[in-house]
C-alpha positions as CSV (number, residue, x, y, z in Angstrom):
1,M,228.6,246.0,237.6
2,L,226.1,244.5,235.3
3,A,225.2,240.7,235.7
4,T,226.8,239.4,232.7
5,E,230.3,241.1,233.6
6,T,232.9,238.5,235.4
7,Q,236.0,240.7,235.5
8,C,236.6,243.8,237.7
9,V,237.2,246.9,235.4
10,N,240.1,248.4,238.0
11,C,242.2,245.4,238.8
12,G,241.0,242.6,236.2
13,G,240.3,240.1,238.8
14,V,237.5,237.6,238.6
15,V,234.3,238.5,240.5
16,Q,232.8,236.0,242.9
17,D,229.2,235.4,242.9
18,N,227.7,235.9,246.3
19,K,224.3,235.1,245.6
20,P,223.9,232.2,248.4
21,K,222.1,229.2,247.2
22,S,218.4,228.4,248.6
23,D,219.1,225.6,251.0
24,A,216.7,223.4,253.7
25,K,217.0,225.8,256.3
26,S,215.8,228.7,254.5
27,R,213.2,227.0,252.9
28,F,212.0,225.5,256.5
29,R,211.8,229.4,257.6
30,T,209.9,230.5,254.6
31,G,207.5,227.4,255.2
32,I,207.2,228.4,258.8
33,K,206.6,232.1,258.0
34,Y,203.7,231.1,255.7
35,F,202.1,228.6,258.3
36,M,202.2,231.2,261.0
37,F,200.5,233.8,259.0
38,A,197.8,231.2,257.8
39,C,197.2,230.6,261.5
40,A,196.9,234.5,262.3
41,G,194.5,234.3,259.6
42,L,192.6,231.8,261.1
43,S,192.6,233.3,264.1
44,V,191.1,236.3,263.2
45,L,188.6,234.3,261.2
46,S,187.8,232.5,264.3
47,L,186.5,235.3,266.1
48,F,183.5,236.0,263.6
49,I,182.9,232.2,262.3
50,D,182.2,229.1,264.4
51,V,183.5,226.5,261.6
52,G,187.1,225.5,262.3
53,P,189.4,225.5,265.3
54,S,188.7,227.7,268.3
55,F,190.2,231.1,268.9
56,T,192.5,229.8,271.7
57,I,194.0,226.9,269.3
58,C,194.5,229.2,266.6
59,A,196.4,231.8,268.9
60,S,198.6,229.7,270.5
61,M,199.4,227.6,267.5
62,T,200.2,231.3,265.9
63,L,202.2,232.0,269.0
64,L,204.2,228.9,268.8
65,L,205.1,229.1,265.1
66,G,206.2,232.5,265.7
67,I,208.9,231.3,268.3
68,I,209.7,228.5,266.0
69,H,210.2,231.0,263.1
70,S,212.3,233.8,265.1
71,S,214.6,230.8,266.3
72,A,214.8,229.8,262.7
73,E,216.2,233.1,261.8
74,E,218.5,233.4,264.6
75,M,220.2,229.8,263.5
76,L,220.2,231.3,259.8
77,I,222.0,234.5,260.9
78,D,224.4,232.2,263.3
79,R,225.3,230.3,260.4
80,E,225.9,233.2,257.9
81,K,228.3,234.9,260.4
82,E,230.5,231.7,260.1
């Protein structure tokens, strides 16, 4: 079907728009993902340069953000099943 079609060709019924709107939980999950990638990048950079936080701090924050991100994904999947 095309995006402009609003009725089913076979039965003539109205087609429902199944695109979920972006809500706070999905934006939070996306933000956590970006922060996790930034911390991972800082972890790699901290191995080669001495400016900024140490490697152990960056690696531990990357691990913590990874756990939070996976938890947020699980909560989003559980909500979609309902």
